[in-house]
C-alpha positions in Angstrom: 87.3 288.1 56.3 83.5 288.0 56.7 81.9 291.4 57.5 78.1 291.8 58.1 76.1 295.0 58.6 73.2 294.5 61.0 70.3 296.8 62.0 68.3 295.8 65.1 64.8 297.4 65.4 63.3 299.1 68.4 60.9 296.2 69.1 63.4 293.3 68.7 66.6 291.8 69.9 69.1 289.8 68.0 71.6 287.0 68.8 74.8 286.5 66.8 75.6 282.8 66.2 79.2 282.0 65.2 79.5 278.5 63.9 76.0 277.9 65.4 77.3 279.0 68.8 75.6 282.0 70.5 78.3 284.7 70.9 76.6 288.2 71.2 73.3 289.7 72.3 72.3 292.8 70.3 70.0 295.6 71.5 68.4 298.1 69.1 71.0 299.9 66.9 73.4 299.4 63.9 76.3 297.0 64.0 79.2 295.8 61.9 80.0 292.2 62.5 83.4 290.8 61.5 84.1 287.2 62.0 86.8 286.0 59.5 86.8 282.5 58.4 83.6 281.6 60.4 80.0 280.8 59.6 77.9 283.7 61.1 74.1 283.7 61.5 71.8 286.2 63.0 68.7 285.2 65.1 66.1 288.0 65.6 63.5 287.9 68.4 60.3 290.1 68.5 60.0 291.7 71.9 56.4 293.0 71.3 55.2 289.6 72.5 55.7 289.6 76.3 56.6 285.9 76.5 59.8 284.5 75.1 60.9 280.9 74.5 64.7 281.0 74.4 66.8 278.0 74.7 69.4 278.0 77.6 72.3 279.0 75.4 70.6 282.2 74.1 69.0 282.9 77.5 72.5 283.0 79.1 73.4 286.0 76.9 70.4 288.1 78.0 70.9 290.5 80.9 68.4 290.1 83.9 67.1 293.7 83.3 65.8 292.7 79.9 64.3 289.3 80.6 62.6 288.0 83.8 62.4 284.3 84.4 59.4 283.3 86.5 59.3 279.8 88.0 55.9 278.6 89.2 55.4 275.6 91.4 52.6 273.0 91.2 50.2 275.1 93.4 51.2 278.5 91.9 49.9 280.5 89.0 50.6 284.0 87.7 48.9 286.8 85.8 50.8 288.5 83.1 49.9 292.2 82.8 50.8 294.4 79.8 50.3 298.1 80.3 48.1 297.4 83.3 45.8 295.0 81.4 45.8 291.2 82.1 46.8 289.4 78.9 47.9 285.9 80.0 47.4 283.3 82.7 50.6 281.4 83.5 50.6 277.8 84.6 53.2 275.8 86.5 56.8 275.8 85.1 59.3 278.3 83.8 58.2 281.4 81.9 60.4 284.0 80.2 59.0 287.5 80.2 60.5 290.4 78.3 61.2 293.6 80.3 62.6 295.7 77.5 59.6 297.9 76.9 59.5 300.6 79.5 57.5 303.7 80.5 59.5 306.9 81.3 58.9 308.2 84.8 57.9 311.9 85.5 60.0 312.3 88.7 63.3 311.3 87.1 63.0 307.8 88.5 64.2 304.9 86.3 61.7 303.9 83.6 59.3 301.1 84.6 58.6 298.0 82.5 55.2 297.8 80.8 55.0 294.1 81.5 54.4 292.9 85.1 53.9 289.4 86.5 51.7 288.9 89.6 52.0 285.6 91.4 48.8 283.9 92.7 48.8 281.3 95.5 46.3 278.6 94.4 47.2 276.0 97.1 44.0 276.7 99.0 40.3 276.2 98.1 38.2 279.3 98.8 39.2 282.6 97.2 37.8 285.9 96.4 36.1 286.1 93.0 38.4 287.2 90.2 37.9 290.3 88.2 36.0 289.6 85.0 39.0 290.5 82.7 41.2 288.1 84.7 38.5 285.4 84.9 38.3 285.3 81.1 41.9 284.1 81.0 41.7 281.4 83.7 40.9 277.9 82.5 38.1 275.9 84.1 40.7 273.4 85.4 42.2 276.0 87.7 39.2 278.0 88.9 35.4 277.7 89.4 32.8 280.3 90.3 29.1 280.3 91.1 26.6 283.0 91.9 23.6 282.2 94.2 20.7 284.6 94.0 18.3 285.3 96.9 16.4 282.1 97.6 19.3 279.8 96.5 22.4 278.3 98.2 25.7 276.9 96.9 27.0 273.4 97.8 30.8 273.1 97.6 32.2 269.6 96.9 36.0 269.0 97.5 37.3 265.9 95.8 33.8 264.6 95.5 32.9 265.1 99.2 30.3 267.7 100.3 32.4 270.3 102.1 30.2 273.3 102.8 26.8 275.0 102.3 27.3 278.6 101.2 24.6 281.3 101.4 23.4 283.5 98.5 26.2 285.6 96.9 29.1 285.1 94.6 31.5 282.3 95.5 34.8 281.1 94.0 37.3 278.4 94.5 40.7 277.2 93.2 40.7 273.7 91.6 44.5 273.4 91.4 45.5 271.5 94.5 42.1 269.8 94.9 39.2 269.3 92.6 36.3 271.6 93.6 32.8 271.7 92.3 30.1 274.4 93.1 26.4 273.5 92.7 23.6 276.0 93.0 20.4 274.7 94.8 17.1 276.5 94.5 15.3 276.8 97.8 12.2 278.6 96.5 8.7 277.0 96.3 8.0 274.9 93.3 5.0 273.0 91.8 4.8 269.4 90.7 1.8 268.0 88.8 0.8 264.3 88.3 -1.8 264.2 85.5 -3.9 261.5 83.9 -3.2 258.7 86.5 -5.6 255.8 85.8 -6.6 254.2 89.1 -9.3 251.5 89.9 -11.5 251.9 92.9 -12.6 249.2 95.3 -15.8 248.6 93.3 -13.7 248.3 90.1 -14.5 251.7 88.6 -11.5 253.0 86.6 -11.0 256.8 86.8 -8.2 259.3 86.2 -6.7 261.5 88.8 -4.9 264.9 88.4 -2.7 265.6 91.5 -0.8 268.8 92.4 1.8 269.5 95.1 3.7 272.6 96.2 7.1 271.9 97.8 10.5 273.5 98.5 14.0 272.4 99.6 14.3 272.3 103.4 17.7 270.6 103.7 20.1 271.2 100.9 22.7 268.8 102.2 20.3 265.9 102.6 18.9 266.7 99.1 22.4 266.4 97.6 23.5 263.3 99.5 20.4 261.1 99.7 18.8 261.2 96.3 20.1 261.7 92.8 16.6 262.9 91.5 14.5 264.1 94.5 11.8 265.4 92.2 11.3 262.0 90.8 11.1 260.5 94.3 8.3 263.0 95.2 6.5 262.2 91.9 6.6 258.5 92.6 5.4 259.0 96.2 2.4 261.0 95.0 1.5 258.3 92.5 1.7 255.4 94.9 -0.1 257.2 97.7 -3.0 258.1 95.4 -3.3 254.6 94.0 -3.4 253.1 97.5 -6.0 255.6 98.8 -8.3 255.1 95.8 -8.0 251.3 95.7 -9.2 251.1 99.3 -12.5 253.1 98.7 -15.5 252.7 96.5 -16.4 255.5 94.1 -19.1 256.8 96.4 -16.8 256.8 99.3 -14.1 258.6 97.3 -16.4 261.3 96.1 -17.9 261.8 99.5 -14.6 262.0 101.4 -12.4 263.8 98.9 -11.1 266.3 101.4 -10.3 263.5 103.9 -8.5 261.5 101.2 -6.4 264.6 100.3 -5.4 265.1 104.0 -4.3 261.5 104.3 -2.3 261.8 101.1 -0.6 264.9 102.3 0.6 263.2 105.5 1.9 260.2 103.7 3.7 262.1 100.9 5.1 264.6 103.3 6.9 261.9 105.3 8.5 260.6 102.1 9.5 264.1 101.0 11.3 264.7 104.3 13.6 261.8 103.7 15.1 263.4 100.6 15.3 266.9 102.1 12.1 268.3 100.7 9.2 270.0 102.6 5.7 269.4 101.2 3.7 272.6 101.6 0.4 271.7 99.9 -1.0 268.6 98.2 -4.4 267.8 96.8 -6.5 266.2 94.2 -7.3 268.7 91.4 -9.6 266.6 89.3 -11.4 263.2 89.4 -12.2 262.3 85.8 -14.7 259.4 85.3 -15.2 257.4 82.1 -18.0 258.6 79.7 -20.4 255.8 80.5 -19.9 256.1 84.3 -20.3 259.8 84.1 -23.6 259.5 82.3 -24.8 256.8 84.7 -23.8 258.9 87.7 -25.6 261.9 86.2 -28.8 259.9 85.9 -28.5 258.7 89.5 -28.0 262.2 90.7 -31.0 263.4 88.6 -33.2 260.6 90.1 -32.1 261.6 93.6 -32.9 265.2 93.0 -36.3 264.4 91.5 -37.1 262.2 94.5 -36.0 264.9 96.9 -38.2 267.4 95.0 -41.2 265.1 95.2 -40.7 264.7 99.0 -40.6 268.5 99.4 -43.7 268.9 97.2 -45.7 266.3 99.2 -44.5 267.9 102.4 -45.8 271.3 101.3 -49.1 269.8 100.1 -49.6 268.0 103.4 -48.8 271.2 105.3 -51.3 273.2 103.2 -54.0 270.6 103.6 -53.5 270.5 107.4 -53.8 274.3 107.4 -57.0 274.2 105.4 -58.5 271.6 107.8 -57.7 273.7 110.8 -59.2 276.8 109.1 -62.4 274.9 108.2 -62.7 273.6 111.8 -62.5 277.2 113.1 -65.1 278.4 110.6 -67.5 275.6 111.5 -67.3 276.5 115.1 -67.8 280.3 114.5 -70.6 281.1 111.9 -69.9 284.8 112.4 -66.4 284.3 111.1 -67.9 282.7 108.0 -70.0 285.8 107.3 -66.9 288.0 107.8 -65.0 285.9 105.3 -67.9 286.3 102.8 -67.9 290.1 103.3 -64.1 290.2 102.7 -64.6 288.2 99.6 -67.3 290.7 98.4 -64.9 293.5 99.1 -62.2 292.0 97.0 -64.6 291.3 94.3 -65.9 294.8 94.3 -62.4 296.2 93.7 -62.3 294.2 90.4 -65.8 295.1 88.9 -67.3 298.3 87.7 -70.5 298.5 89.9 -72.0 296.3 92.7 -75.7 296.4 93.6 -76.8 294.9 96.8 -80.6 294.1 97.2 -81.3 293.6 100.8 -84.6 292.9 102.6 -85.7 291.1 105.6 -83.5 288.1 106.0 -81.7 289.1 102.8 -78.1 288.8 104.0 -78.1 285.0 103.8 -79.4 285.3 100.2 -77.2 288.2 99.1 -77.0 288.5 95.3 -74.2 290.3 93.4 -74.9 291.9 90.0 -72.4 293.8 87.9 -73.0 296.0 84.8 
């Protein structure tokens, strides 16, 4: 006779195998096992881990109250809670969940298991965002989420096809039944700079241009569908438009009509931006950089022009002054009394600048007036 004494702990269960065939299921306690003339083996299972992996022969001995079998279809998932806290995300297939750990009830009701399974229907697409503790358990192959701040939108792709444009906020989707992607698109104003572009003018002067543009996304759907790199499309449009505008003008024409050139560039680049879903807000030429020799030559030309203008102004003023003097002389010649008054005014001014003035006057002396100072 073969006798075995067995003790089963509180957090375990045991199976008695007689000749490798499961015969008994043991709950916590002490047992005497007597199987004469048979090979007896004991298999212990730890029930502290909520999930079990029992083969069908052992599973058949476990009562339904101790072990729950959860079967999940292709479009189903489940959350395993232990003491109210999510601990596992369950995929499709069969799952064995221990229900032996229980919490006593205060109102004399039967104790409730500490382990709970919550099924989730993942056959759809859109869903409410998961709690952060649940989201940490879900693999990326089952669930996607995106948050769009103010000034941004979310584009949702289903099986590679653009499905919806979603406003700012938090958005989530299941990717179980169909593959879903969420892309955040920024609608706010941005800047794009094209620097150091070497361009040759119509009179074969090579110069460098620095261009700047302000733009934003006007049509998120068009942006996503039409172009793979819309910023690059806008950059190229700015380059080509600037080259065309400069090559059609001489350097003097370009410098003289800089604002008009910028307006033409704005119209041309705006049309190209609209085709990829962008709205051009501002566009202009920041700098026109000339080669060193050309800059020096241009400075000399400007200096010569300014000197010529200064000479013209000087001659004009001299001519005006001479004309004024001629008119004054003509008036004085026609009025001798005015000449004498002018002389007396001169003497008065002179007297204010010298210490003493003696006038010796006699008959007919005014015409021969003498001034002496001491």
